[in-house]
DSSP file (Angstrom, degrees, kcal/mol; ACC not computed):
  #  RESIDUE AA STRUCTURE BP1 BP2  ACC     N-H-->O    O-->H-N    N-H-->O    O-->H-N    TCO  KAPPA ALPHA  PHI   PSI    X-CA   Y-CA   Z-CA
    1    1 A C              0   0    0      0, 0.0     2,-1.4     0, 0.0     3,-0.2   0.000 360.0 360.0 360.0 156.2   44.6  -52.4   94.8
    2    2 A D    > > +     0   0    0      1,-0.2     5,-2.0     3,-0.1     3,-0.8  -0.668 360.0 172.7 -91.7  86.6   43.3  -55.3   96.8
    3    3 A F  G > 5S+     0   0    0     -2,-1.4     3,-1.4     1,-0.3    -1,-0.2   0.787  74.4  62.9 -68.4 -26.8   39.7  -55.3   95.8
    4    4 A D  G 3 5S+     0   0    0      1,-0.3    -1,-0.3    -3,-0.2    -2,-0.1   0.827 106.5  45.4 -64.9 -31.6   39.0  -58.6   97.7
    5    5 A N  G < 5S-     0   0    0     -3,-0.8    -1,-0.3     2,-0.1    -2,-0.2   0.011 126.6 -98.9-101.3  23.6   39.9  -56.8  101.0
    6    6 A K  T < 5S+     0   0    0     -3,-1.4    29,-2.8     1,-0.2     2,-0.4   0.808  74.6 143.2  66.3  32.6   37.9  -53.7  100.2
    7    7 A Y  E   < -A   34   0A   0     -5,-2.0     2,-0.3    27,-0.2    -1,-0.2  -0.851  27.6-170.4-100.6 143.1   40.6  -51.4   98.9
    8    8 A R  E     +A   33   0A   0     25,-2.9    25,-2.1    -2,-0.4     2,-0.3  -0.920  33.7  60.0-134.1 155.9   39.7  -49.1   96.0
    9    9 A G  E    S-A   32   0A   0     -2,-0.3     2,-0.5    23,-0.2    23,-0.2  -0.823  82.9 -62.8 127.9-167.2   41.7  -46.8   93.6
   10   10 A T  E     -     0   0A   0     21,-0.9     2,-0.2    -2,-0.3    20,-0.1  -0.977  45.0-135.2-125.6 118.7   44.4  -47.3   91.1
   11   11 A A  E     -     0   0A   0     -2,-0.5     2,-0.4    20,-0.1    20,-0.2  -0.469  21.1-171.3 -74.9 138.6   47.8  -48.5   92.3
   12   12 A V  E     -A   30   0A   0     18,-2.4    18,-2.3    -2,-0.2     2,-0.5  -0.993  20.6-133.1-130.6 126.2   50.8  -46.6   90.9
   13   13 A L  E     +A   29   0A   0     -2,-0.4     8,-0.4    16,-0.2     2,-0.3  -0.689  37.7 170.3 -82.7 126.1   54.4  -47.8   91.5
   14   14 A T  E     -A   28   0A   0     14,-2.8    14,-2.5    -2,-0.5     6,-0.2  -0.991  35.2-116.9-138.5 141.2   56.5  -44.8   92.6
   15   15 A C  E >   -A   27   0A   0      4,-3.4     3,-2.5    -2,-0.3    12,-0.3  -0.474  34.3-115.1 -72.2 151.1   59.9  -44.3   94.0
   16   16 A R  T 3  S+     0   0    0     10,-2.8    -1,-0.1     1,-0.3    11,-0.1   0.701 116.6  59.3 -61.7 -20.2   60.0  -42.8   97.5
   17   17 A D  T 3  S-     0   0    0      9,-0.3    -1,-0.3     2,-0.1     3,-0.1   0.366 123.5-102.5 -88.6   7.8   61.7  -39.7   96.0
   18   18 A G  S <  S+     0   0    0     -3,-2.5     2,-0.1     1,-0.3    -2,-0.1   0.331  85.0 114.5  94.0  -5.7   58.7  -39.1   93.7
   19   19 A T  S    S-     0   0    0      1,-0.1    -4,-3.4    -5,-0.1    -1,-0.3  -0.484  73.5 -97.8 -92.4 167.0   60.2  -40.4   90.5
   20   20 A K        +     0   0    0     -6,-0.2     2,-0.3    -2,-0.1    -6,-0.2  -0.621  55.3 156.7 -82.3 144.6   59.0  -43.5   88.5
   21   21 A C        -     0   0    0     -8,-0.4     2,-0.2    -2,-0.3     3,-0.1  -0.925  42.1 -90.3-154.5 176.5   61.1  -46.6   89.1
   22   22 A K        -     0   0    0     -2,-0.3     4,-0.2     1,-0.1    -8,-0.0  -0.535  62.3 -74.3 -89.3 161.5   61.0  -50.4   89.0
   23   23 A K  S    S+     0   0    0     -2,-0.2    -1,-0.1     2,-0.1    -8,-0.0  -0.345  82.1 113.4 -55.7 130.8   59.8  -52.5   92.0
   24   24 A G  S >  S-     0   0    0     -3,-0.1     3,-1.6    -2,-0.0    -3,-0.0  -0.964  80.8 -60.7-179.7-173.4   62.5  -52.5   94.7
   25   25 A P  T 3  S+     0   0    0      0, 0.0    -2,-0.1     0, 0.0    -1,-0.0   0.699 128.9  49.3 -66.6 -16.9   63.5  -51.4   98.2
   26   26 A Y  T 3  S+     0   0    0     -4,-0.2   -10,-2.8     2,-0.0    -9,-0.3   0.152  98.4  86.6-106.7  17.4   63.0  -47.7   97.3
   27   27 A S  E <   -A   15   0A   0     -3,-1.6     2,-0.3   -12,-0.3   -12,-0.2  -0.806  49.6-177.9-118.7 158.8   59.6  -48.1   95.7
   28   28 A E  E     -A   14   0A   0    -14,-2.5   -14,-2.8    -2,-0.3     2,-0.6  -0.987  28.2-117.1-150.1 153.3   56.0  -48.0   97.0
   29   29 A L  E     +A   13   0A   0     -2,-0.3     2,-0.3   -16,-0.2   -16,-0.2  -0.846  36.9 178.7 -96.0 128.0   52.5  -48.5   95.7
   30   30 A L  E     +A   12   0A   0    -18,-2.3   -18,-2.4    -2,-0.6     3,-0.1  -0.857  47.8  59.9-121.4 159.4   50.3  -45.4   96.1
   31   31 A G  E    S+     0   0A   0      1,-0.4   -21,-0.9    -2,-0.3     2,-0.3   0.353  73.0 109.5 110.3  -6.0   46.7  -44.7   95.1
   32   32 A C  E     +A    9   0A   0    -23,-0.2    -1,-0.4    -3,-0.2   -23,-0.2  -0.820  38.8 176.8-107.3 144.7   44.8  -47.3   97.0
   33   33 A A  E     -A    8   0A   0    -25,-2.1   -25,-2.9    -2,-0.3     2,-0.1  -0.993  30.2-110.0-143.4 146.7   42.6  -46.6  100.0
   34   34 A P  E     -A    7   0A   0      0, 0.0   -27,-0.2     0, 0.0     2,-0.1  -0.452  38.9-103.7 -74.7 151.5   40.3  -48.8  102.2
   35   35 A E        -     0   0    0    -29,-2.8     2,-0.3    -2,-0.1    49,-0.3  -0.510  46.0-170.8 -66.3 144.3   36.6  -48.4  102.0
   36   36 A V        -     0   0    0     47,-2.6    49,-0.2    -2,-0.1    47,-0.1  -0.912  25.7 -93.7-135.1 161.1   35.3  -46.5  104.9
   37   37 A Q        -     0   0    0     -2,-0.3    20,-0.2    20,-0.1    51,-0.2  -0.319  47.6-102.7 -69.5 159.9   31.9  -45.7  106.4
   38   38 A C        -     0   0    0     18,-3.0    17,-0.6     1,-0.1    18,-0.4  -0.432  32.8-107.4 -79.4 157.0   30.1  -42.5  105.4
   39   39 A A  B     -b   89   0B   0     49,-2.3    51,-1.3    46,-0.3    -1,-0.1  -0.528  46.3 -91.9 -74.7 151.2   30.0  -39.4  107.6
   40   40 A P        -     0   0    0      0, 0.0    14,-0.1     0, 0.0    -1,-0.1  -0.304  53.1 -96.9 -57.0 148.8   26.6  -38.7  109.2
   41   41 A P        -     0   0    0      0, 0.0     2,-1.2     0, 0.0     3,-0.2  -0.418  23.0-131.0 -69.0 146.1   24.5  -36.3  107.1
   42   42 A D        +     0   0    0      1,-0.2    -3,-0.0    -2,-0.1     0, 0.0  -0.735  36.5 168.3 -93.2  84.6   24.5  -32.6  107.9
   43   43 A I        -     0   0    0     -2,-1.2    -1,-0.2     2,-0.1     3,-0.1   0.883  26.0-153.7 -66.0 -42.8   20.8  -32.1  107.9
   44   44 A G        +     0   0    0      1,-0.2     2,-0.4    -3,-0.2    -1,-0.1   0.683  61.4  97.5  73.9  17.6   20.7  -28.7  109.4
   45   45 A S    >   -     0   0    0      3,-0.1     3,-0.7     1,-0.1    -1,-0.2  -0.999  63.8-152.5-140.3 138.2   17.2  -29.3  110.7
   46   46 A C  T 3  S+     0   0    0     -2,-0.4    -1,-0.1     1,-0.2    21,-0.0   0.482  92.6  75.0 -83.6  -1.4   15.8  -30.4  114.0
   47   47 A A  T 3  S+     0   0    0     54,-0.1    20,-2.5    19,-0.1     2,-0.5   0.518  85.8  70.8 -86.6  -7.0   12.8  -31.8  112.1
   48   48 A V  E <   -C   66   0C   0     -3,-0.7     2,-0.7    18,-0.2    18,-0.2  -0.937  68.9-144.5-120.5 134.4   14.7  -34.8  110.8
   49   49 A N  E     +C   65   0C   0     16,-3.7    16,-1.6    -2,-0.5     3,-0.2  -0.841  27.3 164.6 -93.3 112.4   15.9  -37.9  112.7
   50   50 A A    >   +     0   0    0     -2,-0.7     3,-1.8    14,-0.2    -1,-0.1   0.144  39.9 112.1-115.0  19.3   19.2  -39.0  111.0
   51   51 A S  G >  S+     0   0    0      1,-0.3     3,-1.0     2,-0.1    -1,-0.1   0.766  71.6  61.1 -65.4 -26.1   20.4  -41.3  113.9
   52   52 A A  G 3  S+     0   0    0     11,-0.4    -1,-0.3     1,-0.3    12,-0.1   0.600  95.4  64.8 -74.5  -9.0   19.9  -44.3  111.7
   53   53 A C  G <  S+     0   0    0     -3,-1.8     2,-0.5    10,-0.1     3,-0.4   0.036  73.7 111.3-106.6  27.7   22.5  -42.9  109.3
   54   54 A V  S <  S+     0   0    0     -3,-1.0   -15,-0.1     1,-0.2    -3,-0.0  -0.889  87.2   5.6 -95.9 124.0   25.5  -43.0  111.7
   55   55 A G  S    S+     0   0    0    -17,-0.6     2,-0.4    -2,-0.5    -1,-0.2   0.829  83.0 169.4  79.0  33.1   28.2  -45.5  110.8
   56   56 A I        -     0   0    0     -3,-0.4   -18,-3.0   -18,-0.4    -1,-0.2  -0.670  26.2-137.4 -83.3 128.9   26.7  -46.6  107.4
   57   57 A L    >   -     0   0    0     -2,-0.4     3,-2.1   -20,-0.2    22,-0.4  -0.365  37.7 -72.9 -79.7 160.7   29.1  -48.8  105.3
   58   58 A P  T 3  S+     0   0    0      0, 0.0    23,-0.2     0, 0.0    -1,-0.2  -0.334 121.7  16.9 -56.2 131.6   29.6  -48.3  101.6
   59   59 A G  T 3  S+     0   0    0     20,-2.6     2,-0.1     1,-0.3    22,-0.1   0.256 102.3 115.0  86.7  -9.3   26.6  -49.6   99.6
   60   60 A A    <   -     0   0    0     -3,-2.1    19,-2.4    20,-0.2    -1,-0.3  -0.482  51.6-145.5 -90.6 161.7   24.3  -49.6  102.7
   61   61 A S  E     -D   78   0D   0     17,-0.2     2,-0.3    -2,-0.1    17,-0.2  -0.808  11.3-171.2-124.8 166.6   21.2  -47.4  103.3
   62   62 A C  E     -D   77   0D   0     15,-2.3    15,-2.3    -2,-0.3     2,-0.4  -0.936  26.1-106.8-151.0 164.4   19.5  -45.7  106.2
   63   63 A E  E     -D   76   0D   0     -2,-0.3     2,-0.6    13,-0.2   -11,-0.4  -0.850  15.7-161.1-106.4 132.3   16.2  -43.9  106.8
   64   64 A L  E     +D   75   0D   0     11,-3.2    11,-2.4    -2,-0.4     2,-0.3  -0.965  26.6 179.4-104.9 117.5   15.8  -40.2  107.3
   65   65 A A  E     -C   49   0C   0    -16,-1.6   -16,-3.7    -2,-0.6     2,-0.2  -0.865  31.5-105.7-124.3 153.3   12.5  -39.6  109.0
   66   66 A C  E     -C   48   0C   0     -2,-0.3     2,-0.4     6,-0.3   -18,-0.2  -0.558  34.6-131.8 -75.3 142.0   10.5  -36.6  110.3
   67   67 A I    >   -     0   0    0    -20,-2.5     3,-2.5    -2,-0.2    -1,-0.0  -0.803  40.8 -74.8 -97.0 134.5   10.5  -36.2  114.1
   68   68 A W  T 3  S+     0   0    0     -2,-0.4     3,-0.1     1,-0.3    35,-0.1  -0.407 119.9  32.6 -58.9 135.1    7.2  -35.6  115.8
   69   69 A P  T 3  S+     0   0    0      0, 0.0    -1,-0.3     0, 0.0    35,-0.3  -0.954 112.2  77.5 -95.9  10.5    5.5  -33.1  115.9
   70   70 A Y    <   -     0   0    0     -3,-2.5     2,-0.3    33,-0.1    33,-0.2  -0.476  65.2-170.3 -71.9 151.0    6.9  -32.5  112.3
   71   71 A H  B     +F  102   0E   0     31,-2.3    31,-2.8    -2,-0.1     2,-0.3  -0.961  25.7  90.2-142.8 162.2    5.3  -34.5  109.6
   72   72 A G  S    S-     0   0    0     -2,-0.3     2,-0.5    29,-0.2    -6,-0.3  -0.904  74.1 -32.6 143.7-174.4    6.0  -35.3  106.0
   73   73 A Q        -     0   0    0     27,-0.4    27,-0.1    -2,-0.3    -2,-0.0  -0.676  50.4-163.5 -81.0 120.2    7.7  -37.7  103.7
   74   74 A G        -     0   0    0     -2,-0.5     2,-0.3    -8,-0.1    -9,-0.2  -0.086  12.7-152.2 -80.4-168.3   11.0  -39.1  104.9
   75   75 A T  E     -D   64   0D   0    -11,-2.4   -11,-3.2    21,-0.0     2,-0.5  -0.970  17.2-102.5-160.1 174.2   13.5  -40.8  102.6
   76   76 A I  E     -D   63   0D   0     -2,-0.3     2,-0.3   -13,-0.2   -13,-0.2  -0.919  31.9-160.7-107.4 127.0   16.2  -43.4  102.3
   77   77 A A  E     -D   62   0D   0    -15,-2.3   -15,-2.3    -2,-0.5     2,-0.4  -0.733   6.6-155.4-105.3 157.3   19.8  -42.2  102.2
   78   78 A T  E     -DE  61  91D   0     13,-2.6    13,-2.6    -2,-0.3   -17,-0.2  -0.987  17.9-132.1-137.5 140.4   22.7  -44.3  100.9
   79   79 A C        -     0   0    0    -19,-2.4   -20,-2.6   -22,-0.4    11,-0.1  -0.841  47.0-108.3 -86.9 125.4   26.5  -44.4  101.4
   80   80 A P    >   -     0   0    0      0, 0.0     3,-1.1     0, 0.0   -20,-0.2  -0.120  35.7-101.0 -56.1 146.6   28.0  -44.6   97.9
   81   81 A N  T 3  S+     0   0    0    -23,-0.2   -22,-0.0     1,-0.2    -3,-0.0  -0.337 106.4  17.3 -61.7 150.2   29.5  -47.9   96.8
   82   82 A D  T 3  S+     0   0    0      1,-0.2     2,-0.3    -3,-0.1    -1,-0.2   0.754  85.4 176.4  61.0  26.4   33.3  -48.0   97.1
   83   83 A N    <   +     0   0    0     -3,-1.1   -47,-2.6     1,-0.1    -1,-0.2  -0.469  17.5 165.4 -72.3 126.6   33.4  -45.0   99.4
   84   84 A V        +     0   0    0     -2,-0.3    -1,-0.1   -49,-0.3   -47,-0.1   0.276  49.2  94.5-118.8   7.9   37.0  -44.2  100.5
   85   85 A D    >   -     0   0    0    -49,-0.2     3,-1.4     1,-0.1   -46,-0.3  -0.902  55.7-162.7-104.8 111.1   36.3  -40.6  101.8
   86   86 A P  T 3  S+     0   0    0      0, 0.0    -1,-0.1     0, 0.0    -3,-0.0   0.672  92.1  56.0 -66.1 -16.6   35.6  -40.5  105.5
   87   87 A L  T 3  S+     0   0    0    -49,-0.1   -49,-0.1   -48,-0.1    -2,-0.0   0.539  79.2 111.7 -88.7  -9.8   34.1  -37.0  105.1
   88   88 A Q    <   -     0   0    0     -3,-1.4   -49,-2.3   -51,-0.2     2,-0.1  -0.557  60.3-147.6 -70.8 114.3   31.6  -38.2  102.4
   89   89 A P  B     -b   39   0B   0      0, 0.0   -11,-0.1     0, 0.0    -2,-0.1  -0.384  28.5 -90.1 -74.5 157.3   28.0  -38.0  103.9
   90   90 A V        -     0   0    0    -51,-1.3     2,-0.3   -37,-0.2   -11,-0.2  -0.298  47.8-133.6 -58.5 156.2   25.3  -40.3  103.0
   91   91 A V  B     -E   78   0D   0    -13,-2.6   -13,-2.6    -3,-0.1    -1,-0.1  -0.878  15.9-159.4-119.1 149.2   23.3  -39.0  100.1
   92   92 A W        -     0   0    0     -2,-0.3   -15,-0.2   -15,-0.2   -17,-0.0  -0.814  39.7 -74.4-120.3 161.9   19.6  -38.8   99.6
   93   93 A P    >   -     0   0    0      0, 0.0     3,-1.9     0, 0.0    -1,-0.1  -0.236  37.1-125.5 -53.8 142.3   17.5  -38.4   96.4
   94   94 A K  T 3  S+     0   0    0      1,-0.3    -2,-0.0    -3,-0.0     0, 0.0   0.684 108.8  66.4 -64.7 -17.0   17.6  -35.0   94.8
   95   95 A S  T 3  S+     0   0    0      2,-0.0     2,-0.3     0, 0.0    -1,-0.3   0.485  97.1  67.5 -80.5  -3.0   13.8  -35.0   94.9
   96   96 A W    <   +     0   0    0     -3,-1.9    -4,-0.1    -4,-0.0   -22,-0.1  -0.897  54.7 169.7-118.2 146.1   13.9  -34.8   98.7
   97   97 A N    >   -     0   0    0     -2,-0.3     3,-2.0     1,-0.0     4,-0.2  -0.975  45.5-107.6-146.6 160.9   15.1  -32.1  101.1
   98   98 A P  G >  S+     0   0    0      0, 0.0     3,-1.9     0, 0.0    -1,-0.0   0.770 110.3  71.9 -61.4 -26.7   14.8  -31.7  104.9
   99   99 A S  G 3  S+     0   0    0      1,-0.3    -3,-0.0     3,-0.0   -51,-0.0   0.544  76.8  80.4 -69.9  -1.8   12.2  -28.9  104.6
  100  100 A M  G <  S+     0   0    0     -3,-2.0     2,-0.8   -27,-0.1   -27,-0.4   0.635  77.2  78.0 -75.7 -13.3    9.7  -31.5  103.5
  101  101 A C  S <  S+     0   0    0     -3,-1.9     2,-0.3   -29,-0.2   -29,-0.2  -0.876  75.8 172.8 -88.5 112.9    9.3  -32.3  107.2
  102  102 A R  B     -F   71   0E   0    -31,-2.8   -31,-2.3    -2,-0.8     2,-0.6  -0.850  36.5-132.4-129.0 160.6    7.1  -29.4  108.3
  103  103 A L        -     0   0    0     -2,-0.3     2,-0.5   -33,-0.2   -33,-0.1  -0.931  21.3-160.3-111.5 111.0    5.2  -28.2  111.3
  104  104 A D        -     0   0    0     -2,-0.6    -2,-0.0   -35,-0.3     0, 0.0  -0.800   5.5-170.6 -93.0 128.9    1.7  -27.1  110.5
  105  105 A C        -     0   0    0     -2,-0.5    -2,-0.0     3,-0.0     2,-0.0  -0.911  15.3-148.6-119.8  99.0    0.1  -24.9  113.0
  106  106 A P        -     0   0    0      0, 0.0     3,-0.1     0, 0.0    -2,-0.0  -0.341  26.2-100.6 -70.4 150.2   -3.6  -24.4  112.2
  107  107 A D        -     0   0    0      1,-0.1     0, 0.0     2,-0.1     0, 0.0  -0.432  46.6-101.4 -65.8 139.3   -5.3  -21.2  113.1
  108  108 A P        -     0   0    0      0, 0.0    -1,-0.1     0, 0.0    -3,-0.0  -0.316  22.6-129.0 -60.0 147.4   -7.3  -21.5  116.4
  109  109 A S  S    S+     0   0    0      1,-0.2    -2,-0.1    -3,-0.1     0, 0.0   0.819  94.2  24.7 -71.3 -29.4  -11.0  -22.0  115.8
  110  110 A E  S    S-     0   0    0      0, 0.0    -1,-0.2     0, 0.0     0, 0.0  -0.994  89.0-114.2-133.3 141.4  -11.8  -19.1  118.2
  111  111 A P              0   0    0      0, 0.0    -2,-0.0     0, 0.0    -4,-0.0  -0.439 360.0 360.0 -70.7 150.6   -9.6  -16.2  119.1
  112  112 A P              0   0    0      0, 0.0     0, 0.0     0, 0.0     0, 0.0   0.488 360.0 360.0 -69.1 360.0   -8.6  -16.2  122.8
């Protein structure tokens, strides 16, 4: 694979009919794929802003933040290095989950 041009994998010389063969007009290299950006995260919550995590390239990071009026600890998500799967979402630390952005509704001081 051409690692200098961001291709990853293991190249295998194969005949076009599926058998192993020597390099020639009926052979091709398979097994290499270009690096691609990660898919946006599927947060499943309206409490988290994931807009910074759209179009993130392999090895890059983005912020997942709580949206007002929700509050809590956000986190940093990362697109895995050498990502070749366009369906791979960015990943966040196992110690974090979207439910950490919460909406606290205090009891009213006096009943209506």
